[in-house]
N, C-alpha and C positions, 0 to 999 in steps of 0.2 A: 401676508407679506408685510413686514414692518416698513414704515416710510417716515421720512422727515421732510419738512419744508424749511428752506433757508431763505430769509428775506434780507436783501441788501439794499439799504436806502442811501441815496445822496440827494442833494437839493435838485439835481437835474433829472434823475431817473430812479425808478424802483425796479429791482430785478428779483425774480423768484425762481428757485430751483427745487424740483421735487427729486428726492433721493429715495430709491428703494434698494434695500440691502447695501447701502453705501454707494450705489451707482446712479449717476444723474439720468433721469428719465424724461423730464420735461423742463423747459425754460420759458419763462414769461418775462417780457420787458415792457415797461410803460414809462414813456418820457413825459416830463412835466409839460413841455410845449407841444406834445403830440399824443395826448391821451386818446385811447379808443373811445368812440362815441356810441357803440352799440348799447341800446337800452335808454339812451337819452330821449327825452320828449321835448318837442319844439312846437311853437306856434309858427307855422310856415306860410308862405305866399306862393300861389301858383304863378309861375312866370311864363310857362309855355305848355300848351296841350298838343300832343302829337297823335292825331287819329290813326295814322298809318301804323304806329307801334302800340296803340292803345295804352299810352303812357303819358306822364306829365313830368315836367321838371319843376322842382319846388325849391325856392330860396329859403334856407334855414340859417343863413349866417356863416356858412363855410366858404372856403376858397372856390369850390365847385358846387354848382347846383346839384341837389339830390334828385333821386329817380323814384317815381311812384308808378307802379303798374296797376292796371284796372283790377287785376286779381287780388291786389293787396288793399283794395278799398273795402273795409270790413262791412260798413253799413249797406253797401250795394249788394255784397255777397249774401248778407242776411236777408235782405228784402227779396232778392231774385234768384236765390239758390246758385246753381252752377253756371247760369247764363246771365251775367250782369249786362246792363245797358252799355252802349258805346261810351267811351270815356268823355267824348266831347259833349254828351248830354248830361254828364254828372258834374264835371268840373269846368270852371271858366277862368281865364287869365285874370289875375288880380285878386282872386278869392283867397280868403284866409282859411287855413286848415290845420288841425292838430294832428301831428304825425309822430311816430317813434322810429328810430333807426334800428333796422334789423341786420344790416351788414355795413361794416366800415368802408370808407372810400379805399379802393385798391387800384394801384397803378393810375391809369387815366380815367377810371370809372368813378362816378360820384357815389355817395352813400345810397343804399337801398332802403326805402321807407315802407311803412305800413300805417294804416289808420287804426288798426286794432291795438290798443294800448295793453301791455302786460307788464306787471311790476313783480319782480322776483323777490321772494323772501328766502329764509333758510329752509322752510318746510313746504311752502306753498308758492304758487304763482297766481297773482290776482288779475282777473280779467274784468275790470269794472264795467265794461259795456255789455257784458254777457251775463247769463244766469246759469250756465252749465257747470256742473261739477265733474271734472275729469280726474282720472287716476293714472299715474305713471304705468306704462306697460311692463316695467320691470317688477312691479309688485304682484306677488303670488297669484292665487287662483281667484275665480270670480266671487266666491264667498267672502274672501278677505277684502276684495275691492268694494263689494257692496256694503260691507260693515264700515269701512272707512268713509264711504260716501255718506252714510247715515250720520256718522259722528260729526262730520263737517257741517252738514245741514242743520244739525241740532245746535251748533255753536254760532251760526250766522244770525245777525239781527233780522227781524222780520220785515222792517221797513225798507231796507236796501241791501239785499243779500249779495248781489254781484256774483261773478263766476270765479271759480278757483280750480287750479290743477294741483293735485297732490304730488310732490316730488318723492322720489324713492326713499329718501331719509325720513319721510313722514310716517312710514309704516310703523315705526317703534316709538313714535312721539306720544306724549301724554296729552290729555285734553287741555291742560293749562298751557303747555307749549304751543299747541295749535291755536288756542285763543289769543295768546300773545302775538303770534305771527300775523293772525288776522287783523288785530288792532294796529300793528305796525304798518301793514300794507294799506289799510283803509286811511290811516293818517297821511301817508304819502300821497294817496289819490286826492284827498281833500286839499292838500297843499298845492298840487298841480292845478286843480280847478280854481283855487283862489288866485294863483299867479296869472292865470289866463284871462281873468276878468279885467277888461280895460287895456290889456296888453296889445301892442302893435307888432306885427310880424316884421322881421324874424326875431323871435324871443325864445331863449332856452327856458323851459318850464321845469325840467327835472334832469339832474345829472346823475348817472349811475354811480355806483360805489367805486372807490379807488381799487387798484389791483390788490393791495394788501387786505382790504376788507372783503373783496370777492374771494380771495383764497380762504379766509376763515368761514365765509358763508357757504361756498360751493364745493371746495376741494378737500377740506379736512374731513377725514373719515375715521371710523373706529380703529383702522390700522395705523393712523398717524400717531406716532409716539411723541413728537414735539414739533413746535413751530419756533425756529430760532431767529431772532431779530437783532440786527447789529446797530440799531439806533435807539437811544433811550427815549427821545421825544416820540418817535413812532411806536415804540413798544408801549408807552403809556396811552397813546391814542387808540391802539388796537386792543389794549386791555379794557378800556372803557367801552369800545364798540362790542367786544366779545361779552362783557358782563351784561350788556343790555339786550343784545340780539342772539348771541350764540353762547350762553353760559356754560354749556358742556365742553366748550373748546378752551375757555379761559385758563384752566389749570395747566394746559399744555404749552402756553406761551412762555418763552424763555428769552432773556436778554443776554446777548453775547457781549462780553467785555474784554475778550482777549486782544493782544496787540497785533497778532497776525490777522490780515483781512479774512473774513469769514469764507468767501468764495475760494481764496487760495488754500485755506486749511482743508477744504473738502474736494479740491481738485476741479472746481467748477469752471474756473477761468480757462484751464486747459481744454475742457470739454467744449466750451464756446468756440475756441479756435478750431478745434477739430470739426465742429458742426458747420463751419464756414468753408471747409475744404471740399474739393471735388472728389477726392479719393478717401475712402474709409477702409482701413485695414481690419481684417478679421483675425481672431486669435490663432486660427489654424494655419494662416499664411495666405489665404485667399484675400480678395478685396472687392469693394464695390466702387463703381464710378457713377456719381449722381450728377445729372445735368438738369438744371431748372430753366425752362423757357417760358415765354409768355403764355403758351397754350397748355403745356403739360410738363410733367417731370418724368425723365427716363432714368431707370436704375439698371445698370449692367453688372452681373455677377461674374467674377473670374476666379479660377483656382489659384492663380499666382504661383507662389512657391510651395503650395501644399501638394504632396505626392501620395499621401495616405499610406496604409500599411497592408492592404489586401489587394484590391484591383481598382481599375480606373472608374468603373461604375460606382463603386463604394466611395471613392474619393469625391466624385461629383455630388453624390447624395448627401454626404456629410457637409460639404461646403454649402450646398443649397439650404440645408437645415439651419446651419449657423447664420447664413445670410438672411433667412426669413425672420429670425429673431432680431437681428441687427437692423434690418430695414424698418420694421415696425417701430423700433426705438428711435431711429433717425427721423422718421416722419413726425414723431411727436417733438423731438428736440428742435428740428428745423421748422416746425409748423408748416409743412408743405400741404397744399390743398389743390383741388381741381382734379384733372385727369392725371393718373400716375400709371406708367407702364413699367413692369418689372421683367427684365430678361434674365431669368434663371438659366444656369447652364443646362443644355439639352439633356433630358433623361429619357432613355428608351423604355424603362420600366414604368408602366402605369401605376404600379404599387408605390413606387418612389414618388411619382407626381402627386398622388393622393396624399401621401404622408407629408410632403413638403407644403402642400396647400393647407392641410389641417394644422400644421405647425404655424403657418403664416396667419391663419384666421385666429388661432389661439393667442398669438402674440398681439394681434390687432385688437383683441377684445378688451385690452386694458385701456384703450384710447377713449377719452371722453367725447371725442368728435365723431359725428356720424360717418360711417364708412360703408361702401358697397364694393364687394370683390366679385368679379365675374368669372374667375377661374382661368384655366389655360385656354388660349385660342389655338387655332390650327397651326399657327406659326410658333407655338410653344411659349407665348408671352402671357403674363398675367395682367389683365386690365382691372383697374380699380379706380374709385373716386373717393376723395376725402373732402368733406365740406370745408369750404374756405370762408372764414368769417373775418380774418384780419391778415395783415401782411406777414409773409414768412420772415424767419429770423434774418436771412440774408438781405431781404429788402429793408428791414429795420436798421441793420448795422452797416450795410454797405451801399455803394452806388457804382454805376458802370465805370469801368476803367477809362480815364480820359485819353489814354494812348490808343487803345484798340477799340474803344466804343462799345465794349461788352462782347466783342467777338471771342476773346480769350486767346487771340493770336495777333502778332504784328508782322508786317512785311519784312522780309530779309533785307539786309543792307544792300545786297546785290540787286534785288528787285527795285529798290528805291534809286540806286545808281542809274539803272536803265530808264526809269521814269524821268530822272533829271536830264539825261542825255536827250530824250525825246522832247522835253519841255524847252531845252536850250535851242534845239533846231527849230521848234515851232515859233519861239519868240524872235529868233534871228531873222526869220522870214517876214515877220510882221513889223519889227521895229529896227531902227538904225541906232547904233551906239558905238563908242570907241572900244568898250570892253564889257564883258559879262562876268558878274561875280555870283558864285554859288554859295549860299548860306545853308548849312545842313548839320545834322548831328555828327559827333566825332567818328562813329563807326563808318558812316557813309563817306566822310572826307578821307579817312584812312584807306578805304578801299579804292578811292580815286587816285590816291598817291601811290598805291602799290599795284594791285592786279589790273585795275581799270585805267591806269595812266595812259596806256597806248590809245585806248578808245577815246579818251578825252582829248589827246593831242591830235588825233585824226579829225575829230569834230571841229576843233579849233582851226585847223588848216582849211577844212571844207567851208566854214562860214566866214573865214577871213578875219577873225577877231580873236584877241587873247581871252582866255577863260581863267579867272582866278578862283581860289577856293578859300573858304573861311569856316572853321569849325565853331559851332555855337553849342556850348555845353547845356544850355537850357532847352534845346530842341529835342523832341522825341525822335526815334529812329525813322518814323514815316514823314516827318515834317521837313520841308525845305522851301527856300525862296530863291528866285532869280532876280538879281539887281542889275539894271542897265546903267552903266557908268558913262 
């Protein structure tokens, strides 16, 4: 399947879209003032040890302290196997420690850390504290894996071999390419060690690659026909990066010089807007409702206006098949992670259930992120998890509505009217005044002047004070104030 990468650069942010057969499949956004920190190496300082959680909080210079669990202390795991000592016997407050971020801060949670440093290259991942040679599980049979392992061992220096993991793309690499990757990774590790000498925590020792560089290193494959870049400056920077580290990609870089914005030309801006919507329409007439909460994401499949051509069961089956493909694409587009519950339309036929689940798994197989699908539950729901390493698209681009506070609903004008009446009575009993004035949004004031005018007059007679109304155009529908005159 042919694919293209579109890279849109502005001084404030970098946006990347992956197109397969002209359809947007993935979106990646990195803002200059909020770059992801996964892969960064820091000299940190232990600020608090929590024996009850077997964890420690580490100051690495971010807004929130980062989180280190005892299971992520590599040295202890190596020395004691699967049973590390209690964390209070390993770490002490004020201690300096070299750590790497393995998960970005998400929501109210700080970054997740590990003490096992790993440096990713194009073909290999370097584990400088280890001596193990690992092979990607996606690489063929055991014979091929053993052959690759021997090739790597032959290329390593005898004095300081270190550990390496061969990535899937390394299977077809030449010895020269592997040797160049090893040299690059060892140079980065030497720079990290050099910066740590005499440094005081918190100090950033190594910053991972920019989004554009990571695309060239990790995401471009043999199926990629082009990487289109709309900035001359960044095109030249990525050309230099590709020539040094990923020369096989350099010839596919293209500079876009058209007047029309690159993302507009390929319909990416429209896809971004759709990816922020709660409802996703299917081509058949059905639709999805996607709700993202703190704990999980729920996806509901509906037939909508699709009536099919044969019978009701066939209509449901076809809708679910189309939904399976669309859901897999939306998970990548929106970068949804954690627990995900999919409510396909109920199917009586086990054959149909099996076919829908197979189609779903096939569509999910394109995802680079680790996914686990549990299949249909007794209630007919599909439970799955998708590894969460960074914020979802909605969390990057949006914030909770200041009017509803993220509920997605606001109180009706009538509900607010009755709240105002109760508050007027409450304040009339507590305070004395000549007059009471209601400040509220236009819709609430209009209701008081029309349908609820009698209720307001009755309350005014009851409390023995006049009540005046004033519409505030800047107020939301739920907002009101009572002023004592």
